[in-house]
SERO-4910 file (N, C-alpha, C, O; in steps of 0.05 Angstrom, whole numbers):
BEGIN
 pado doro    nc1    nc2    nc3   cac1   cac2   cac3    cc1    cc2    cc3    oc1    oc2    oc3
  Met    A   -331   -500    -56   -334   -479    -36   -341   -453    -48   -329   -444    -68
  Glu    A   -361   -439    -37   -369   -413    -47   -361   -392    -27   -366   -394     -3
  Leu    A   -348   -371    -37   -338   -349    -21   -347   -322    -31   -348   -318    -56
  Glu    A   -354   -304    -13   -361   -277    -21   -335   -262    -27   -315   -264    -12
  Ile    A   -334   -246    -49   -311   -230    -55   -321   -201    -60   -341   -196    -74
  Asn    A   -306   -183    -49   -311   -154    -54   -286   -142    -67   -264   -148    -59
  Val    A   -290   -126    -87   -268   -111   -100   -273    -82    -94   -294    -71   -100
  Val    A   -253    -69    -82   -255    -42    -72   -232    -25    -83   -209    -34    -83
  Asp    A   -239     -1    -93   -218     18   -101   -210     35    -77   -227     48    -65
  Ala    A   -185     33    -69   -176     46    -44   -160     71    -50   -147     74    -71
  Phe    A   -160     90    -31   -147    116    -33   -159    132    -56   -145    146    -71
  Thr    A   -185    130    -58   -201    146    -77   -230    146    -69   -238    130    -52
  Asp    A   -245    165    -79   -274    165    -74   -290    162   -100   -314    166   -100
  Val    A   -276    154   -121   -290    149   -147   -278    122   -158   -255    117   -155
  Val    A   -296    107   -171   -286     82   -182   -267     87   -205   -267    108   -218
  Phe    A   -250     67   -210   -230     67   -232   -206     84   -225   -188     88   -242
  Lys    A   -205     94   -201   -181    109   -191   -170     94   -167   -181     74   -158
  Gly    A   -148    105   -155   -137     92   -132   -125     65   -139   -116     60   -161
  Asn    A   -126     47   -119   -115     20   -123   -136     -1   -116   -147      0    -94
  Ser    A   -141    -20   -134   -161    -40   -129   -150    -63   -112   -127    -71   -115
  Ala    A   -166    -73    -94   -160    -96    -78   -184   -114    -76   -207   -104    -73
  Ala    A   -180   -140    -76   -201   -159    -70   -201   -165    -41   -179   -167    -29
  Val    A   -224   -169    -29   -226   -175      0   -243   -201      3   -266   -202     -7
  Ile    A   -232   -220     17   -247   -245     23   -245   -250     53   -224   -252     64
  Ile    A   -269   -251     66   -270   -255     94   -278   -285     99   -298   -294     88
  Thr    A   -263   -298    116   -267   -326    121   -268   -332    151   -258   -316    167
  Lys    A   -279   -355    159   -278   -364    187   -252   -378    193   -241   -376    215
  Asp    A   -240   -391    173   -215   -404    175   -198   -399    150   -209   -394    129
  Trp    A   -172   -399    153   -155   -394    130   -158   -416    109   -161   -439    116
  Leu    A   -158   -408     85   -155   -427     63   -126   -436     62   -109   -425     76
  Ser    A   -120   -456     47    -92   -464     44    -77   -442     30    -88   -427     14
  Asp    A    -51   -441     35    -34   -421     21    -36   -423     -9    -37   -404    -23
  Glu    A    -38   -448    -18    -40   -453    -47    -66   -441    -58    -66   -429    -80
  His    A    -88   -445    -44   -113   -434    -52   -113   -404    -53   -122   -391    -71
  Met    A   -102   -392    -32   -101   -363    -30    -84   -351    -52    -91   -330    -64
  Gln    A    -61   -364    -58    -45   -353    -80    -59   -357   -107    -57   -340   -124
  Ser    A    -72   -380   -111    -86   -385   -136   -108   -365   -141   -112   -355   -163
  Ile    A   -123   -358   -120   -144   -338   -123   -132   -311   -129   -143   -296   -146
  Ala    A   -110   -304   -116    -97   -278   -122    -87   -277   -151    -89   -256   -163
  Ile    A    -77   -299   -161    -68   -300   -189    -93   -296   -207    -91   -281   -227
  Glu    A   -114   -309   -200   -139   -307   -217   -150   -279   -216   -159   -269   -237
  Asn    A   -150   -266   -193   -160   -239   -190   -142   -219   -206   -153   -200   -218
  Asn    A   -116   -224   -206    -97   -207   -221    -99   -178   -213    -98   -160   -230
  Leu    A   -103   -173   -187   -103   -146   -176    -77   -142   -161    -63   -161   -155
  Ser    A    -71   -117   -153    -46   -113   -138    -46   -131   -113    -25   -143   -107
  Glu    A    -68   -132    -99    -70   -149    -75    -97   -162    -73   -118   -151    -81
  Thr    A    -97   -185    -61   -121   -198    -50   -117   -201    -20    -98   -213    -12
  Ala    A   -135   -189     -5   -133   -190     25   -151   -212     35   -175   -213     28
  Tyr    A   -140   -229     52   -156   -250     65   -158   -243     94   -139   -237    108
  Val    A   -183   -242    104   -189   -233    131   -202   -256    146   -223   -266    138
  Lys    A   -191   -263    169   -202   -283    186   -215   -270    210   -201   -256    226
  Lys    A   -241   -273    213   -255   -259    235   -251   -273    261   -255   -297    264
  Ile    A   -243   -258    282   -242   -268    309   -267   -260    324   -281   -277    335
  Asp    A   -273   -234    324   -299   -224    333   -305   -199    318   -290   -192    299
  Ile    A   -326   -184    325   -335   -162    309   -314   -139    308   -315   -122    290
  His    A   -296   -138    327   -276   -117    327   -247   -126    321   -230   -110    317
  Asn    A   -243   -152    319   -216   -163    316   -214   -183    294   -231   -201    291
  Tyr    A   -192   -180    278   -189   -197    254   -159   -202    250   -142   -187    258
  Glu    A   -154   -225    237   -127   -229    226   -128   -223    197   -149   -226    184
  Ile    A   -105   -215    185   -105   -208    157    -79   -218    144    -58   -217    156
  Arg    A    -82   -226    119    -59   -234    102    -64   -222     74    -87   -218     66
  Trp    A    -42   -217     60    -43   -204     34    -27   -220     13     -5   -228     18
  Phe    A    -39   -224    -10    -26   -238    -32    -27   -221    -57    -49   -212    -66
  Ser    A     -4   -217    -70     -3   -206    -97     -6   -229   -116     -7   -252   -108
  Pro    A     -7   -224   -142     -8   -246   -161     18   -262   -162     19   -283   -175
  Ile    A     39   -253   -148     64   -267   -149     70   -281   -123     80   -304   -123
  Thr    A     64   -268   -100     72   -280    -74     56   -268    -51     42   -248    -55
  Glu    A     58   -280    -28     47   -267     -4     64   -243      4     88   -244      3
  Ile    A     51   -222     13     64   -197     19     63   -193     50     43   -199     63
  Asp    A     85   -183     61     86   -179     90     67   -157    100     56   -159    122
  Phe    A     62   -136     84     48   -113     93     36    -98     70     50    -92     51
  Cys    A     10    -93     71     -3    -78     49    -23    -58     60    -41    -66     75
  Gly    A    -20    -33     53    -37    -12     64    -63    -10     49    -85     -8     62
  His    A    -63    -10     22    -87     -5      8   -107    -28     11   -131    -23     12
  Ala    A    -97    -52     13   -116    -75     17   -126    -76     45   -148    -86     50
  Thr    A   -111    -64     65   -121    -61     92   -144    -41     92   -164    -45    106
  Leu    A   -140    -19     77   -162      1     74   -186    -12     62   -209     -7     71
  Ala    A   -182    -28     41   -205    -41     27   -219    -60     46   -244    -61     46
  Ala    A   -204    -76     61   -216    -95     80   -232    -80    101   -253    -89    109
  Ser    A   -220    -58    111   -234    -42    131   -261    -31    120   -281    -31    134
  Phe    A   -260    -21     96   -284    -11     83   -306    -32     82   -329    -26     88
  Val    A   -299    -56     75   -318    -78     73   -329    -85    101   -354    -88    104
  Ile    A   -312    -87    121   -321    -93    148   -339    -71    159   -360    -77    171
  Phe    A   -332    -46    155   -348    -24    165   -376    -24    151   -396    -18    163
  Ala    A   -376    -30    125   -401    -31    110   -419    -53    120   -444    -50    120
  Lys    A   -408    -75    130   -424    -97    141   -433    -92    169   -452   -105    179
  Asn    A   -419    -74    183   -425    -69    212   -426    -39    216   -407    -27    225
  Asp    A   -449    -28    210   -452      1    210   -446     15    237   -437     37    237
  Asp    A   -451      1    259   -447     12    285   -418     11    295   -411     23    315
  Val    A   -402     -4    281   -374     -8    289   -357     15    278   -358     21    254
  Lys    A   -342     28    295   -325     50    288   -295     44    290   -279     57    277
  Asn    A   -288     23    304   -260     16    308   -256    -14    305   -272    -30    316
  Ile    A   -236    -22    290   -229    -50    288   -199    -53    290   -183    -34    287
  Asn    A   -190    -78    295   -162    -84    297   -155   -108    280   -169   -128    280
  Phe    A   -133   -105    265   -122   -127    249    -96   -136    262    -82   -121    275
  Tyr    A    -91   -162    259    -65   -172    267    -52   -185    243    -64   -202    229
  Ala    A    -27   -177    237    -12   -189    215     15   -198    227     27   -183    242
  Glu    A     24   -221    219     48   -232    232     72   -215    229     88   -212    248
  Ala    A     76   -202    206    101   -187    201    101   -160    214    122   -149    220
  Val    A     77   -148    218     76   -120    228     60   -117    254     59    -95    265
  Gly    A     49   -138    264     35   -137    290      7   -126    288     -7   -131    268
  Asn    A     -1   -111    308    -29   -101    310    -32    -75    294    -15    -57    295
  Leu    A    -53    -73    279    -60    -50    263    -88    -41    270   -107    -55    264
  Ser    A    -91    -17    282   -117     -8    289   -128     11    268   -113     26    256
  Val    A   -154      9    263   -167     24    242   -192     37    253   -208     25    269
  Thr    A   -197     63    246   -220     78    255   -235     90    232   -224    101    213
  Lys    A   -262     87    233   -279    100    214   -285    128    224   -297    132    245
  Met    A   -276    148    208   -279    176    216   -306    187    207   -318    178    187
  Asp    A   -316    207    221   -342    220    213   -339    234    186   -359    238    173
  Ser    A   -315    241    179   -310    255    154   -313    237    129   -312    247    106
  Gly    A   -316    211    134   -316    192    111   -290    179    106   -288    160     91
  Tyr    A   -269    189    118   -242    177    116   -240    153    134   -254    151    155
  Ile    A   -223    135    127   -215    112    144   -186    117    152   -169    121    135
  Gln    A   -182    117    179   -155    122    189   -142     96    198   -154     81    214
  Met    A   -118     91    188   -103     67    195    -78     74    211    -63     92    203
  Asp    A    -74     61    233    -51     66    251    -30     44    246    -33     21    254
  Phe    A     -8     53    233     13     34    225     39     41    239     44     63    248
  Pro    A     57     21    241     84     27    251    100     44    231     98     40    207
  Ser    A    115     63    242    133     80    225    157     63    217    169     48    232
  Arg    A    164     65    191    186     50    180    204     68    163    206     65    139
  Pro    A    217     87    176    233    107    161    257     94    148    269     75    158
  Pro    A    264    104    124    288     93    110    313    106    120    312    127    133
  Glu    A    335     93    114    362    104    121    379    107     96    377     91     78
  Thr    A    395    127     96    413    133     73    433    110     70    443     99     90
  Ile    A    438    102     45    458     82     40    480     93     22    475    112      7
  Lys    A    504     82     24    526     92      8    531     75    -17    537     85    -38
  Asp    A    527     49    -13    532     31    -36    506     26    -51    489     10    -42
  Ile    A    503     40    -73    478     38    -88    481     17   -109    500     17   -125
  Pro    A    463     -3   -110    465    -25   -129    465    -15   -158    450      3   -165
  Ala    A    481    -27   -175    482    -19   -203    454    -24   -216    446     -9   -234
  Ala    A    440    -45   -208    414    -51   -220    394    -28   -214    376    -24   -230
  Leu    A    398    -14   -192    380      9   -186    388     33   -203    370     45   -215
  Leu    A    413     39   -204    422     62   -220    416     58   -250    407     77   -263
  Asn    A    421     34   -260    416     29   -288    387     23   -295    379     23   -318
  Gly    A    371     17   -273    343     10   -277    324     33   -278    300     30   -282
  Leu    A    335     58   -275    318     82   -276    330    101   -296    354    105   -297
  Ser    A    313    114   -312    323    131   -333    334    158   -323    347    172   -338
  Ile    A    328    165   -298    338    190   -286    354    183   -261    345    168   -244
  Ala    A    377    195   -259    395    189   -236    384    201   -211    372    223   -211
  Pro    A    387    187   -188    376    197   -163    392    220   -151    416    222   -155
  Lys    A    378    236   -135    391    257   -119    401    244    -93    422    252    -82
  Glu    A    385    225    -83    391    211    -57    379    184    -58    358    180    -71
  Val    A    391    164    -45    380    137    -44    380    128    -14    400    130      0
  Leu    A    357    118     -6    354    107     21    342     80     19    334     71     -2
  Leu    A    340     66     42    330     39     43    316     34     69    326     41     90
  Asn    A    292     21     68    280      9     92    276    -20     87    287    -31     68
  Asn    A    260    -34    104    257    -63    100    238    -70     78    233    -94     74
  Gln    A    228    -51     63    210    -56     41    222    -49     14    218    -63     -6
  Ala    A    235    -26     12    242    -15    -14    266      4    -13    273     14      8
  Tyr    A    278      8    -37    297     30    -41    281     55    -46    261     55    -61
  Phe    A    289     77    -33    276    103    -36    294    120    -53    316    127    -45
  Val    A    285    127    -77    299    144    -95    287    172    -94    264    176   -103
  Val    A    303    191    -84    293    218    -82    302    235   -106    326    234   -113
  Tyr    A    283    249   -118    289    266   -141    288    295   -134    276    303   -114
  Glu    A    299    311   -152    300    340   -148    272    353   -150    266    372   -136
  Asn    A    255    342   -167    228    354   -171    208    332   -180    216    310   -187
  Glu    A    183    340   -179    162    320   -185    161    313   -215    150    292   -222
  Val    A    172    330   -232    172    323   -261    190    298   -265    183    281   -282
  Asp    A    211    296   -250    228    272   -252    212    247   -243    215    226   -256
  Val    A    196    250   -222    180    227   -213    160    218   -234    157    194   -239
  Thr    A    146    237   -246    126    230   -266    137    221   -293    124    206   -307
  Ser    A    162    229   -299    173    222   -325    193    199   -325    201    189   -346
  Val    A    203    191   -301    223    170   -300    212    144   -313    188    137   -309
  Val    A    229    130   -327    221    105   -340    237     82   -327    262     83   -327
  Pro    A    224     63   -315    238     41   -302    245     18   -322    230     13   -341
  Asn    A    267      5   -317    273    -20   -330    267    -42   -310    284    -48   -293
  Asn    A    244    -54   -313    235    -72   -292    251    -98   -291    251   -112   -270
  Glu    A    263   -106   -313    280   -130   -313    304   -125   -295    313   -143   -281
  Leu    A    315   -101   -296    337    -94   -278    328    -91   -249    341   -100   -230
  Leu    A    306    -77   -245    296    -72   -218    288    -99   -205    289   -101   -180
  Lys    A    280   -118   -220    273   -144   -209    297   -157   -195    294   -173   -176
  Gln    A    321   -150   -203    345   -160   -191    350   -150   -162    366   -161   -148
  Leu    A    334   -130   -154    337   -119   -127    321   -134   -106    322   -127    -83
  Ala    A    307   -155   -115    292   -172    -96    308   -179    -72    332   -186    -74
  Pro    A    296   -179    -48    268   -176    -42    257   -148    -41    234   -143    -34
  Tyr    A    274   -128    -47    266   -100    -44    252    -89    -70    258    -98    -92
  Asp    A    233    -71    -66    221    -57    -87    234    -29    -90    254    -24    -77
  Val    A    222    -12   -106    233     15   -111    211     36   -110    191     33   -124
  Val    A    215     57    -94    197     79    -94    213    104   -103    235    109    -93
  Val    A    201    120   -121    214    145   -128    196    168   -117    172    165   -118
  Thr    A    208    189   -108    193    210    -94    206    237    -96    230    239   -101
  Ala    A    191    258    -93    201    285    -94    181    304    -80    157    297    -77
  Lys    A    190    327    -72    173    348    -62    154    357    -84    162    356   -108
  Ser    A    130    365    -77    110    372    -97    100    401    -93    102    412    -71
  Asn    A     91    413   -115     79    439   -114     50    439   -104     41    456    -89
  Asn    A     35    418   -112      7    417   -106      1    400    -81    -20    402    -69
  Tyr    A     20    383    -74     18    366    -50     44    370    -34     61    385    -42
  Asp    A     46    356    -12     72    358      3     93    341    -12    116    350    -14
  Phe    A     85    318    -21    104    302    -37     89    283    -55     65    277    -51
  Val    A    103    273    -76     91    254    -95    109    230    -96    132    231    -87
  Ser    A     99    208   -107    115    184   -109    104    166   -131     82    170   -141
  Arg    A    120    147   -139    112    124   -156    126     99   -144    147    101   -132
  Tyr    A    114     76   -149    124     51   -136    126     29   -157    107     22   -170
  Phe    A    150     18   -159    156     -4   -178    163    -29   -161    179    -28   -143
  Trp    A    149    -51   -168    154    -76   -153    153   -101   -170    137   -119   -165
  Pro    A    170   -102   -190    169   -125   -209    176   -152   -195    168   -173   -205
  Ala    A    191   -151   -173    199   -176   -160    177   -188   -143    176   -212   -138
  Asn    A    158   -171   -135    138   -180   -115    109   -177   -123     92   -189   -111
  Gly    A    104   -161   -144     75   -158   -151     69   -151   -179     51   -162   -191
  Gly    A     84   -133   -191     79   -124   -219     97   -101   -226    115    -94   -211
  Asp    A     92    -89   -249    109    -68   -259    107    -42   -242    127    -33   -231
  Glu    A     83    -31   -239     79     -7   -223     53    -10   -207     32    -16   -218
  Asp    A     55     -5   -181     32     -6   -163     17     21   -164     30     41   -161
  Pro    A     -9     21   -167    -24     46   -170    -22     64   -145    -15     88   -148
  Val    A    -27     53   -121    -25     69    -97    -16     50    -75    -29     29    -70
  Thr    A      5     56    -61     18     38    -42     18     49    -14     34     66     -7
  Gly    A     -1     40      2     -3     50     29     21     44     46     31     62     61
  Ser    A     31     20     45     53     11     62     78     28     59     91     34     79
  Ile    A     84     36     35    109     52     31    107     79     43    127     92     48
  His    A     83     89     48     79    115     61     86    115     90     89    136    103
  Thr    A     89     91    102    100     90    129    130     96    130    141    100    151
  Gly    A    142     96    106    169    105    104    171    133     92    188    149    100
  Leu    A    155    138     72    155    164     59    147    186     78    159    208     78
  Ala    A    126    181     94    116    202    111    136    212    132    140    236    135
  Pro    A    150    194    146    170    204    165    194    217    151    206    236    162
  Tyr    A    201    207    127    223    220    112    216    249    106    231    267    111
  Trp    A    192    253     94    184    280     86    176    297    110    179    322    108
  Ala    A    167    285    131    161    301    155    186    314    166    186    336    175
  Gly    A    209    299    165    234    310    173    244    331    154    255    352    163
  Lys    A    241    327    128    251    346    109    234    372    109    245    394    106
  Leu    A    208    370    112    190    393    110    183    404    138    169    425    139
  Asn    A    192    391    159    187    400    186    157    404    192    148    424    201
  Lys    A    142    383    185    113    383    191    104    354    196    116    336    184
  Ser    A     84    351    212     75    324    220     50    314    204     44    291    205
  Arg    A     37    333    191     14    325    174     20    332    145     26    355    139
  Leu    A     18    312    128     26    315    101      4    304     82     -9    285     89
  Ile    A      2    316     59    -16    307     38      2    295     16     19    309      5
  Ala    A     -3    270     10     13    256    -10     -4    248    -34    -28    243    -32
  Tyr    A     10    246    -57     -4    237    -81     15    217    -95     38    222    -99
  Gln    A      3    194   -101     19    174   -116     11    176   -146    -12    172   -154
  Ala    A     31    184   -162     27    193   -189     27    171   -210     41    173   -230
  Ser    A     12    150   -205      9    128   -225    -12    137   -245    -23    158   -243
  Lys    A    -18    119   -264    -39    125   -283    -66    128   -269    -83    145   -277
  Arg    A    -72    112   -249    -97    114   -234    -96    136   -214   -116    150   -210
  Gly    A    -74    139   -200    -70    161   -180    -86    156   -155   -107    143   -154
  Gly    A    -75    167   -133    -89    165   -107    -78    184    -87    -55    191    -87
  Asn    A    -96    193    -69    -89    212    -48    -87    199    -20   -104    182    -14
  Ile    A    -67    206     -5    -64    196     22    -57    219     41    -39    235     35
  Ile    A    -72    221     63    -65    239     84    -48    224    104    -55    203    113
  Cys    A    -25    236    111     -6    223    129     -2    240    154      1    264    153
  Lys    A     -3    227    177      3    240    203     25    224    217     22    200    221
  Val    A     46    238    223     69    225    235     70    232    265     70    255    273
  Ala    A     72    211    282     73    215    311     90    194    323     83    170    325
  Asp    A    114    202    332    133    184    345    139    160    327    149    163    305
  Asp    A    133    136    337    139    112    321    115    101    306    115     78    298
  Arg    A     95    118    302     71    110    287     66    129    264     74    152    265
  Val    A     53    119    243     44    135    221     14    130    217      6    107    213
  Leu    A     -2    151    217    -30    148    212    -35    155    182    -28    176    173
  Leu    A    -47    136    168    -54    140    140    -84    142    137    -99    124    147
  Leu    A    -94    163    124   -123    167    121   -129    166     91   -116    179     75
  Gly    A   -150    151     84   -159    150     57   -188    142     55   -200    134     74
  Lys    A   -199    146     31   -226    138     25   -226    113      7   -205    106     -4
  Ala    A   -249    101      4   -251     77    -13   -279     76    -24   -298     88    -14
  Val    A   -282     61    -46   -307     59    -59   -310     30    -70   -291     19    -81
  Gln    A   -334     20    -68   -340     -8    -77   -341     -8   -107   -354      9   -120
  Tyr    A   -328    -29   -119   -331    -33   -147   -347    -58   -153   -364    -58   -172
  Leu    A   -342    -80   -138   -355   -105   -144   -361   -121   -119   -345   -120   -100
  Lys    A   -383   -135   -119   -389   -154    -98   -400   -179   -111   -419   -177   -128
  Gly    A   -389   -202   -105   -399   -226   -118   -390   -251   -103   -382   -250    -79
  Thr    A   -392   -274   -116   -384   -299   -104   -364   -313   -123   -366   -311   -147
  Ile    A   -346   -329   -111   -328   -345   -127   -331   -374   -118   -338   -380    -96
  Gln    A   -325   -392   -137   -326   -421   -131   -298   -431   -132   -284   -430   -152
  Val    A   -289   -443   -109   -262   -453   -107   -262   -481    -96   -241   -494    -93
***
């Protein structure tokens, strides 16, 4: 079987930055085993599989090199970029994912792609796991949790950029990942994301976690529009808009590769 594959750098407008995702559009789902094997072979943060229903509606699934993921923002952005490139007159599309429901996406005149996601704010916890405290080189100011990750809040962005994770300890927090974050001087907030249990050591730019980061910082900073930066080695920018129970994430993307695979 021959399949078209696109590799797109998401949350950036230049190649080699942001977060890379592979996108494969199919008429029918491949087997779970095939999808996981391709994701392992690609060895990117995510491979997005998109099943076309019609020109405006699609189903989507995401696989890391380790496992299928419930929700992925940057690979949704990458998939949207590919679909819009194939259908120049289309400005709005809808994805359906089993774990998060309907996700609407709009191609903006500014060149940004806007994704409408459910808000998933974290809640403060009192009992902090020892694996989390011992798994980070800098002690947290505050710890919260949503259905995706532990949120470790630091006093300043220097802590975020300099913290060293012990991924063997953080792996013990499965199924949860870990995001570290702080208020920023140049942006509204910065973050880094560690997910050794589900994908790898550090994710370059994580769209899904901003559905929790954005409402958290919107409350702290008393503003509904925020500029975020994920301070990985590759780095990436995300515009966040918080409205009731939804979070709008805006980002750009750029094509890196288009080819075919034999499976």
